[in-house]
C-alpha positions as CSV (number, residue, x, y, z in Angstrom):
1,M,0.0,0.0,0.0
2,A,1.4,3.4,-1.1
3,R,2.4,5.8,1.6
4,V,0.6,9.1,1.8
5,W,2.6,12.0,2.6
6,K,0.9,14.2,5.1
7,P,2.3,17.8,6.0
8,S,3.6,18.6,9.1
9,G,2.1,21.2,11.6
10,A,4.6,23.8,10.1
11,S,3.8,23.0,6.7
12,R,0.0,23.1,7.4
13,L,0.5,26.5,9.1
14,G,2.3,27.8,6.2
15,S,-0.4,26.7,3.6
16,A,-3.2,28.0,5.7
17,T,-1.3,31.5,5.8
18,R,-0.8,31.3,2.1
19,S,-4.6,30.6,1.5
20,T,-5.7,33.3,3.9
21,V,-3.3,36.3,3.1
22,P,-3.5,37.3,-0.6
23,S,-0.3,37.9,-2.2
24,W,1.1,41.1,-3.9
25,R,0.3,39.9,-7.3
26,V,-3.4,39.4,-6.3
27,L,-3.5,42.7,-4.5
28,A,-2.1,44.5,-7.6
29,R,-4.7,42.7,-9.8
30,R,-7.7,43.7,-7.4
31,R,-6.2,47.5,-7.6
32,R,-6.2,47.5,-11.3
33,H,-9.7,46.0,-11.8
34,V,-11.5,48.3,-9.1
35,V,-14.8,49.5,-10.6
36,P,-15.4,53.1,-9.5
37,S,-18.7,53.7,-7.7
38,L,-21.5,55.8,-8.9
39,A,-20.9,58.4,-6.4
40,Q,-17.0,58.6,-7.6
41,K,-18.2,59.2,-11.4
42,L,-20.8,62.0,-10.1
43,A,-18.0,63.7,-8.3
44,R,-15.7,63.5,-11.3
45,L,-18.6,65.2,-13.4
46,Q,-18.6,68.3,-10.9
47,V,-16.0,69.9,-12.8
48,R,-18.2,70.3,-16.0
49,G,-20.3,73.4,-14.8
50,P,-22.8,74.5,-12.4
51,A,-25.7,72.5,-13.8
52,A,-23.7,69.2,-13.6
53,T,-22.8,70.0,-10.1
54,S,-26.5,70.7,-8.7
55,F,-27.3,67.5,-10.2
56,S,-24.4,65.6,-8.9
57,S,-25.1,66.8,-5.3
58,R,-28.6,65.7,-5.3
59,A,-27.7,62.5,-6.7
60,A,-24.8,61.9,-4.0
61,N,-27.4,62.7,-1.1
62,Q,-29.7,60.1,-2.6
63,L,-27.1,57.5,-3.1
64,A,-25.2,58.1,0.3
65,G,-26.4,54.7,2.0
66,S,-26.3,52.6,-1.0
67,S,-24.5,49.2,-0.5
68,S,-24.3,48.0,-4.1
69,S,-23.1,51.1,-6.0
70,A,-20.9,49.2,-8.4
71,M,-23.7,46.9,-9.7
72,R,-26.2,49.8,-9.8
73,S,-23.6,51.8,-12.0
74,R,-23.6,49.0,-14.3
75,V,-27.3,48.6,-14.7
76,A,-28.0,52.3,-15.0
77,G,-25.2,52.6,-17.3
78,S,-26.6,50.0,-19.8
79,V,-30.2,51.3,-19.5
80,L,-29.0,54.9,-20.3
81,L,-27.1,53.8,-23.1
82,R,-29.8,51.7,-24.6
83,H,-32.4,54.7,-24.1
84,L,-30.3,57.7,-24.6
85,G,-28.1,56.7,-27.5
86,P,-30.4,57.7,-30.3
87,R,-31.1,61.0,-28.4
88,V,-27.4,61.9,-27.8
89,F,-25.9,60.7,-31.0
90,G,-28.9,61.3,-33.4
91,A,-29.6,64.2,-35.4
92,A,-33.0,64.9,-33.9
93,A,-31.6,66.1,-30.5
94,T,-33.0,69.6,-29.7
95,P,-31.9,72.1,-26.9
96,A,-35.6,72.3,-25.7
97,A,-36.4,68.9,-25.5
98,A,-38.2,67.4,-22.3
99,P,-36.9,64.3,-20.3
100,R,-38.6,61.2,-21.7
101,P,-41.3,59.8,-19.3
102,L,-39.5,56.4,-19.2
103,L,-36.5,57.5,-17.9
104,A,-37.8,60.3,-15.5
105,G,-39.6,57.9,-13.2
106,D,-37.4,54.8,-13.5
107,G,-35.6,54.8,-10.4
108,G,-33.8,57.4,-8.6
109,E,-30.4,57.0,-10.0
110,R,-31.4,56.5,-13.4
111,G,-33.6,59.6,-13.5
112,V,-30.6,61.7,-12.2
113,W,-28.6,60.4,-15.0
114,A,-31.3,61.0,-17.6
115,R,-31.5,64.6,-16.6
116,L,-27.7,65.2,-16.3
117,L,-27.2,63.7,-19.9
118,A,-30.0,65.5,-21.4
119,T,-28.6,68.7,-20.1
120,S,-25.1,67.9,-21.6
121,A,-26.6,66.8,-24.8
122,A,-28.5,70.1,-25.1
123,E,-25.5,72.3,-24.2
124,T,-23.4,70.3,-27.1
125,A,-26.2,71.0,-29.6
126,K,-26.3,74.5,-29.0
127,E,-22.4,74.9,-29.3
128,E,-22.5,72.7,-32.4
129,A,-25.2,75.1,-33.7
130,A,-23.4,78.1,-32.9
131,A,-20.2,76.7,-34.6
132,S,-22.0,75.7,-37.7
133,K,-23.7,79.4,-38.0
134,D,-20.2,80.9,-37.6
135,N,-18.7,78.6,-40.4
136,V,-21.8,79.3,-42.7
137,G,-21.2,83.1,-42.2
138,S,-17.6,83.0,-42.8
139,T,-18.0,80.9,-46.0
140,A,-20.6,83.2,-47.4
141,A,-18.3,86.3,-46.7
142,A,-15.4,84.7,-48.4
143,T,-17.6,83.7,-51.6
144,A,-18.8,87.3,-51.7
145,E,-15.3,88.8,-51.6
146,A,-14.4,86.3,-54.3
147,I,-17.2,87.3,-56.5
148,Q,-16.4,90.9,-56.0
149,A,-12.7,90.3,-56.9
150,A,-13.7,88.4,-60.2
151,K,-16.0,91.2,-61.0
152,E,-13.3,93.6,-60.4
153,G,-10.9,91.6,-62.7
154,E,-13.3,91.4,-65.3
155,K,-14.0,95.3,-65.3
156,S,-10.2,95.9,-65.3
157,G,-9.0,93.1,-67.6
158,V,-6.4,91.9,-65.1
159,V,-6.3,88.7,-63.6
160,S,-6.1,88.7,-59.7
161,S,-3.5,86.5,-57.9
162,Y,-3.2,85.6,-54.5
163,W,0.7,85.8,-54.9
164,G,0.5,89.4,-55.9
165,I,1.5,88.7,-59.6
166,A,-0.3,90.8,-62.3
167,P,0.5,91.2,-66.0
168,S,2.5,94.5,-66.8
169,K,0.9,96.7,-69.4
170,L,3.5,97.2,-72.1
171,V,3.4,99.6,-75.1
172,N,5.4,99.4,-78.2
173,K,7.4,102.5,-79.9
174,D,4.2,104.1,-81.3
175,G,2.9,104.2,-77.8
176,A,-0.1,101.7,-78.5
177,E,-0.7,98.8,-76.1
178,W,1.3,95.7,-76.6
179,K,-1.1,92.9,-77.3
180,W,1.2,89.9,-77.5
181,S,2.0,87.7,-74.4
182,C,4.3,85.2,-76.3
183,F,7.1,87.5,-76.8
184,R,7.9,91.1,-75.6
185,P,8.7,94.4,-77.3
186,W,12.4,94.2,-76.8
187,E,12.5,90.7,-78.3
188,A,11.4,92.1,-81.6
189,Y,14.2,92.8,-84.1
190,T,14.7,93.6,-87.7
191,S,16.1,90.8,-89.7
192,D,19.4,91.1,-91.5
193,T,18.2,89.9,-95.4
194,S,21.4,90.7,-96.8
195,I,23.1,87.2,-95.8
196,D,24.4,85.1,-98.1
197,L,21.9,82.5,-99.0
198,T,24.3,80.4,-101.3
199,K,26.6,79.2,-98.7
200,H,27.2,75.6,-98.6
201,H,29.2,73.0,-96.5
202,Q,30.8,70.4,-98.5
203,P,30.6,67.1,-96.9
204,K,34.2,65.7,-97.0
205,V,34.7,63.3,-94.1
206,L,32.3,60.3,-93.6
207,L,30.3,61.7,-90.7
208,D,29.4,64.7,-93.0
209,K,28.5,62.5,-95.8
210,I,26.1,60.4,-93.5
211,A,24.6,63.8,-92.3
212,Y,24.1,65.2,-95.9
213,W,22.5,62.1,-97.4
214,T,20.3,61.9,-94.4
215,V,18.7,65.0,-94.7
216,K,18.5,64.6,-98.7
217,S,16.7,61.2,-98.1
218,L,14.1,62.9,-95.8
219,R,13.4,65.6,-98.5
220,V,11.8,63.0,-100.8
221,P,8.9,62.1,-98.9
222,T,8.2,65.9,-97.9
223,D,8.0,66.7,-101.4
224,I,5.6,63.8,-102.3
225,F,3.4,64.5,-99.6
226,F,3.2,68.4,-99.5
227,Q,4.0,69.0,-103.4
228,R,3.3,72.8,-104.2
229,R,1.7,73.6,-100.8
230,Y,4.3,75.7,-99.3
231,G,2.1,77.2,-96.6
232,C,1.7,73.6,-95.0
233,R,5.2,72.6,-95.8
234,A,6.6,75.5,-94.0
235,M,4.3,74.7,-91.0
236,M,5.3,71.2,-91.0
237,L,9.1,72.3,-91.3
238,E,9.1,74.5,-88.4
239,T,7.4,72.0,-86.1
240,V,10.8,70.1,-86.7
241,A,13.4,72.8,-87.0
242,A,12.2,73.9,-83.4
243,V,13.3,70.6,-81.9
244,P,17.0,70.6,-82.3
245,G,17.7,74.0,-80.5
246,M,15.6,72.9,-77.5
247,V,17.3,69.4,-77.2
248,G,20.8,70.8,-77.6
249,G,20.2,73.5,-75.0
250,M,18.5,71.1,-72.6
251,L,21.8,68.6,-72.9
252,L,24.3,71.6,-72.6
253,H,22.3,72.8,-69.5
254,L,22.6,69.6,-67.7
255,R,26.1,69.0,-68.6
256,S,27.0,72.6,-67.1
257,L,25.2,71.7,-64.1
258,R,27.0,68.1,-64.0
259,R,30.4,69.4,-64.6
260,F,30.1,72.6,-62.6
261,E,31.3,74.8,-65.6
262,Q,30.0,77.6,-67.9
263,S,28.4,77.0,-71.3
264,G,30.1,79.8,-73.1
265,G,26.7,81.1,-74.1
266,W,25.6,78.2,-76.0
267,I,22.7,77.2,-73.9
268,R,21.0,80.7,-74.6
269,A,22.0,80.5,-78.4
270,L,20.3,77.2,-79.0
271,L,17.3,78.2,-77.1
272,E,17.2,81.5,-78.9
273,E,17.0,79.3,-82.0
274,A,14.3,77.2,-80.9
275,E,12.2,80.2,-79.8
276,N,12.9,81.8,-83.1
277,E,11.6,78.7,-85.2
278,R,8.4,78.5,-82.7
279,M,7.7,82.2,-83.8
280,H,7.9,81.0,-87.4
281,L,5.3,78.3,-86.6
282,M,2.9,80.8,-84.9
283,T,3.2,83.0,-87.9
284,F,2.3,80.4,-90.5
285,M,-0.6,79.2,-88.4
286,E,-2.2,82.6,-89.3
287,V,-1.5,81.8,-93.0
288,A,-2.2,78.1,-93.4
289,D,-4.8,76.1,-92.0
290,P,-3.6,72.3,-91.5
291,K,-5.9,69.4,-92.1
292,W,-6.5,66.7,-89.5
293,Y,-4.1,64.3,-91.1
294,E,-1.5,67.1,-91.3
295,R,-1.8,67.5,-87.6
296,A,-1.3,63.7,-86.9
297,L,1.5,63.7,-89.1
298,V,3.3,66.8,-87.0
299,L,2.4,64.6,-84.0
300,A,4.3,61.4,-85.4
301,V,7.2,63.1,-86.9
302,Q,7.9,65.3,-83.7
303,G,7.7,62.0,-81.6
304,V,10.3,60.3,-83.8
305,F,12.6,63.2,-84.5
306,F,12.7,64.2,-81.0
307,N,14.0,61.0,-79.6
308,A,16.3,60.4,-82.7
309,Y,17.9,63.6,-82.4
310,F,18.2,63.3,-78.5
311,V,20.2,59.9,-79.0
312,G,22.0,61.4,-81.8
313,Y,23.3,64.5,-79.7
314,L,24.4,62.3,-76.9
315,L,26.4,60.1,-79.0
316,S,27.9,62.7,-81.4
317,P,27.2,66.5,-81.1
318,K,29.2,67.4,-84.2
319,F,27.0,65.0,-86.1
320,A,23.8,66.3,-84.7
321,H,24.7,70.0,-85.4
322,R,25.8,69.2,-88.8
323,V,22.5,67.6,-89.5
324,V,20.7,70.8,-88.5
325,G,23.0,72.9,-90.7
326,Y,21.9,70.6,-93.8
327,L,18.2,70.8,-92.7
328,E,18.6,74.6,-92.5
329,E,20.1,74.6,-96.1
330,E,17.0,72.6,-97.3
331,A,14.7,75.1,-95.5
332,I,16.3,77.9,-97.3
333,H,15.7,76.0,-100.7
334,S,12.0,75.6,-99.7
335,Y,11.5,79.3,-99.0
336,T,13.2,80.2,-102.1
337,E,10.5,78.0,-104.2
338,F,7.9,79.6,-102.0
339,L,9.0,83.2,-102.9
340,R,9.0,82.1,-106.5
341,D,5.5,81.0,-106.5
342,L,4.4,84.3,-104.8
343,E,6.0,86.3,-107.2
344,A,4.6,84.3,-110.2
345,G,1.1,84.7,-108.7
346,K,0.6,81.1,-108.1
347,I,0.0,81.9,-104.4
348,E,-2.0,84.7,-103.3
349,N,0.2,87.5,-101.6
350,V,-2.0,88.2,-98.7
351,P,-1.3,90.8,-96.0
352,A,1.2,89.8,-93.4
353,P,-0.2,88.5,-90.2
354,R,0.1,91.2,-87.3
355,I,2.1,89.0,-85.1
356,A,4.8,89.0,-87.9
357,I,4.6,92.8,-88.2
358,D,5.5,93.3,-84.7
359,Y,8.0,90.5,-84.3
360,W,10.0,91.5,-87.1
361,R,9.2,95.0,-87.1
362,L,7.9,95.0,-90.7
363,P,6.0,98.0,-92.4
364,A,2.4,98.1,-91.6
365,D,1.5,97.3,-95.1
366,A,3.8,94.3,-95.2
367,R,2.7,91.4,-97.3
368,L,3.2,87.6,-97.1
369,K,6.1,87.9,-99.4
370,D,8.1,90.2,-96.8
371,V,7.4,87.6,-94.1
372,V,8.8,84.4,-96.2
373,T,12.0,86.6,-96.9
374,V,12.9,87.5,-93.4
375,V,12.1,83.9,-92.3
376,R,14.4,82.6,-94.9
377,A,17.1,84.9,-93.6
378,D,16.4,83.7,-90.2
379,E,17.2,80.1,-91.6
380,A,20.2,81.3,-93.2
381,H,21.5,82.5,-89.8
382,H,20.6,79.2,-88.1
383,R,22.7,77.1,-90.9
384,D,25.7,79.3,-89.9
385,V,25.5,78.7,-86.4
386,N,25.0,74.9,-86.5
387,H,27.8,74.4,-88.9
388,F,30.0,76.6,-86.9
389,A,29.3,74.4,-83.8
390,A,30.0,71.3,-85.9
391,D,33.4,72.8,-87.1
392,I,34.1,73.4,-83.3
393,H,33.7,69.7,-82.4
394,F,35.4,68.6,-85.6
395,Q,38.6,70.7,-84.4
396,G,38.6,68.8,-81.2
397,L,37.5,71.8,-79.0
398,E,34.5,72.3,-76.6
399,L,31.6,74.7,-77.4
400,N,32.1,76.1,-73.8
401,K,35.7,77.4,-74.6
402,T,34.3,79.2,-77.7
403,P,31.8,82.1,-77.2
404,A,28.5,81.6,-78.7
405,P,27.1,84.1,-81.4
406,L,24.3,85.4,-79.4
407,G,21.6,87.4,-81.3
408,Y,23.3,86.4,-84.5
409,H,19.7,86.2,-86.3
């Protein structure tokens, strides 16, 4: 038979002590889980205002001899949450709403809690209504100010800006108001039409020959597509001719930032070329009306040519500038044919667009022939600049070591 071990007296005394005296862990656990009584909760609410203080004092007097306050607070809380939830959190709560009969006579504690929460909800509703009224008033005032500012801007013709930026009023030499925002009066110039139009760079090395025959091959589909419609041809040509200056200026700009060095003025020179070609396009847009398929062709050609020239300039800047030089030579040839048709009467010599008169400082009675003449002179200047840049690279020099011909056109 197995022997059963029985504790001695000391052992029994120690176990009895452990069973009757709670340990510190038990005491800490109880201290953490103490539920505050209803009287304690009402005492905390006294700081909310005079109304809450009066209600809490009366409720404290009624609950002075309560023996099961914790249980009552739980029951009262559940009942109040069930009945007052829609009233407190709903949209139908009104400041002057009377207490519900169900809660008013449902026990002393619950009646006090109902009146207390109803008063708190009424005060909250009043504050929210006042805040909403202030927001509506401020929004209406801001809207009225915006409408008034818009009306004043329409009367004066000046766009109002939060940043204090307003278009400046400019006048030309005649004192008339300047109407163009795409260029300023000091950017207008008189084109040098005495430039030699017959200059031509003879391709000698392999790279020059590749550039020359590349441009010649591109002329064939252009002649087939446009034929004698020189207005649309010029528009198409300018959308392509405005790309190289922008690409070259952008890459030289990045190189200058990357190497912490000056550009020798070539960034500005190439960007001026791109801007001048864009103004050619803006001028011919006043003369020619491109069809939808011609606009689609412009999108396709520009997308292909931009990326091709970007890669070509990264690989060989001297080849890229030589290509542009030969493109400008072809542009001179195209505008010469355009002038021949104008002189022969095959194309109507309409009055020059106003933007062309202001940009090139042409006479007020200038015609389309005068516009084509100055545009051809600009192309001759671009030819010289790009062939000059290509020669610098062929000599093994850097563009930033040679001053750029700023304002050459």
